[in-house]
NUTORVO-874839 format. One line per 4 residues: number of its first residue (from 0); their letters; for each residue x negated, y, z of C-alpha. Coordinates in nm, 3 decimals, always signed. Layout:
% residues N
NUM	A	X,Y,Z ~ ...
This chain:
% residues 109
0	XXXX	+1.771,-2.944,-0.123 ~ +1.574,-2.985,+0.199 ~ +1.403,-3.292,+0.053 ~ +1.284,-3.089,-0.246
4	XXXX	+1.157,-2.812,-0.022 ~ +0.961,-3.058,+0.191 ~ +0.823,-3.235,-0.115 ~ +0.707,-2.905,-0.266
8	XXXX	+0.556,-2.797,+0.064 ~ +0.368,-3.126,+0.101 ~ +0.237,-3.083,-0.252 ~ +0.092,-2.746,-0.149
12	XXXX	+0.341,-2.520,-0.326 ~ +0.299,-2.154,-0.229 ~ +0.643,-2.000,-0.170 ~ +0.517,-1.640,-0.143
16	XXXX	+0.597,-1.411,-0.435 ~ +0.308,-1.346,-0.673 ~ +0.085,-1.045,-0.620 ~ +0.193,-1.009,-0.258
20	XXXX	-0.082,-0.995,-0.001 ~ +0.040,-1.030,+0.352 ~ -0.203,-0.839,+0.571 ~ -0.217,-0.976,+0.926
24	XXXX	-0.156,-0.708,+1.189 ~ -0.506,-0.720,+1.341 ~ -0.677,-0.700,+1.002 ~ -0.463,-0.406,+0.890
28	XXXX	-0.510,-0.226,+1.221 ~ -0.889,-0.271,+1.211 ~ -0.899,-0.140,+0.854 ~ -0.687,+0.158,+0.957
32	XXXX	-0.917,+0.237,+1.251 ~ -1.221,+0.216,+1.021 ~ -1.047,+0.442,+0.768 ~ -0.972,+0.694,+1.045
36	XXXX	-1.330,+0.696,+1.169 ~ -1.460,+0.753,+0.818 ~ -1.205,+1.015,+0.713 ~ -1.095,+1.181,+1.038
40	XXXX	-0.726,+1.106,+0.970 ~ -0.489,+0.817,+0.898 ~ -0.315,+0.951,+0.587 ~ -0.417,+0.668,+0.357
44	XXXX	-0.387,+0.783,-0.005 ~ -0.283,+0.558,-0.290 ~ -0.608,+0.458,-0.465 ~ -0.438,+0.372,-0.794
48	XXXX	-0.506,+0.630,-1.064 ~ -0.206,+0.853,-1.134 ~ -0.163,+0.725,-1.488 ~ -0.131,+0.362,-1.371
52	XXXX	+0.183,+0.243,-1.199 ~ +0.108,+0.068,-0.867 ~ +0.317,-0.235,-0.964 ~ +0.120,-0.268,-1.289
56	XXXX	-0.223,-0.257,-1.124 ~ -0.394,-0.590,-1.192 ~ -0.642,-0.584,-0.905 ~ -0.964,-0.605,-1.107
60	XXXX	-1.164,-0.375,-0.878 ~ -1.208,-0.532,-0.532 ~ -1.269,-0.200,-0.357 ~ -0.955,-0.048,-0.507
64	XXXX	-0.761,-0.366,-0.426 ~ -0.864,-0.348,-0.060 ~ -0.778,+0.022,-0.042 ~ -0.443,-0.044,-0.209
68	XXXX	-0.368,-0.324,+0.040 ~ -0.432,-0.081,+0.329 ~ -0.220,+0.185,+0.158 ~ +0.072,-0.060,+0.124
72	XXXX	+0.031,-0.175,+0.485 ~ +0.049,+0.183,+0.616 ~ +0.337,+0.264,+0.383 ~ +0.531,-0.034,+0.519
76	XXXX	+0.472,+0.087,+0.876 ~ +0.596,+0.434,+0.784 ~ +0.901,+0.287,+0.610 ~ +0.993,+0.060,+0.901
80	XXXX	+0.933,+0.306,+1.183 ~ +1.255,+0.511,+1.155 ~ +1.471,+0.198,+1.181 ~ +1.256,+0.055,+1.462
84	XXXX	+1.266,+0.380,+1.659 ~ +1.646,+0.385,+1.634 ~ +1.667,+0.039,+1.793 ~ +1.677,-0.192,+1.492
88	XXXX	+1.453,-0.498,+1.486 ~ +1.137,-0.503,+1.280 ~ +0.922,-0.794,+1.168 ~ +0.617,-0.566,+1.164
92	XXXX	+0.661,-0.325,+1.453 ~ +0.708,-0.381,+1.823 ~ +0.641,-0.173,+2.135 ~ +0.279,-0.288,+2.169
96	XXXX	+0.195,-0.218,+1.804 ~ +0.353,+0.126,+1.812 ~ +0.151,+0.201,+2.126 ~ -0.169,+0.082,+1.952
100	XXXX	-0.101,+0.317,+1.664 ~ -0.016,+0.616,+1.880 ~ -0.323,+0.551,+2.099 ~ -0.552,+0.605,+1.798
104	XXXX	-0.364,+0.918,+1.692 ~ -0.156,+0.771,+1.408 ~ +0.145,+0.989,+1.323 ~ +0.470,+0.838,+1.201
108	X	+0.569,+1.118,+0.966
């Protein structure tokens, strides 16, 4: 099995699930700060029209895609924070990142 994995990896196979954009922390944080400056808050709304399911959005509009990526990034933070704050490990959050967010006025509720 390991041989197959290595062979696929060497061939350039992408093991990430389709339609999943992993936003690096710094990029997501910078986008959030810019959103806050522009809007005066950090409550990022879902940019997908109400009649279109988020998992069915095909990403044709780049501006909407970028906004949706930020929305998902913030939603993941909000989903992981309760577990992190109760002492569980998080792949996204750590003490420094939580401090960065609270320093800009982000609220975890």
